[in-house]
C-alpha positions in Angstrom: 71.8 -87.5 -125.2 75.1 -88.7 -126.5 76.4 -85.7 -128.5 77.0 -87.5 -131.8 74.6 -85.3 -133.7 75.7 -81.7 -134.4 72.0 -80.5 -134.1 72.0 -81.4 -130.4 75.1 -79.4 -129.6 75.2 -75.6 -129.5 77.2 -72.7 -127.9 76.4 -72.2 -124.2 75.4 -75.9 -123.6 76.8 -77.7 -120.6 78.4 -81.0 -121.8 80.7 -83.8 -120.7 83.6 -84.2 -123.1 86.5 -86.7 -123.3 89.8 -84.9 -123.9 92.4 -86.4 -126.3 94.7 -87.3 -123.4 91.8 -89.0 -121.5 90.6 -91.2 -124.4 92.2 -94.4 -123.0 90.8 -93.9 -119.5 87.5 -92.5 -120.6 87.7 -89.7 -118.0 85.1 -87.0 -118.6 85.5 -83.2 -118.2 82.4 -81.0 -117.8 82.2 -77.6 -119.3 80.3 -75.0 -121.4 80.6 -75.1 -125.2 82.4 -72.1 -126.6 82.8 -73.3 -130.2 81.8 -76.3 -132.3 84.8 -77.6 -134.2 83.2 -80.6 -136.1 81.8 -79.5 -139.5 79.8 -82.7 -140.3 76.3 -83.2 -139.0 77.2 -86.6 -137.3 80.3 -88.1 -135.8 80.3 -91.6 -134.2 82.9 -90.6 -131.5 81.1 -87.3 -130.6 81.1 -83.8 -131.9 84.4 -82.0 -131.2 84.0 -78.8 -129.3 86.1 -76.1 -127.5 85.0 -75.4 -124.0 85.1 -72.0 -122.3 88.1 -73.2 -120.4 90.0 -73.6 -123.7 90.0 -77.4 -123.6 89.1 -79.4 -126.7 87.3 -82.7 -126.7 84.5 -84.8 -128.1 81.0 -84.6 -126.5 80.0 -87.8 -124.7 77.0 -86.5 -122.7 74.8 -83.5 -122.8 74.4 -82.3 -119.2 71.6 -79.7 -119.7 69.0 -79.3 -122.4 67.6 -75.8 -122.7 
């Protein structure tokens, strides 16, 4: 899954995000969703989330589906 739909992303989910400073390189950071920051139901660049580590980025891949 690609993380563009808000219905696929929820708190506690393990995801790969691209951080703002990594957008050019495309480097992904893995973490657990702490908070969903995007209000719309769909975003073409990925739903913006805050990870438990405090980092903020857009979901590129969903690592686990529970």
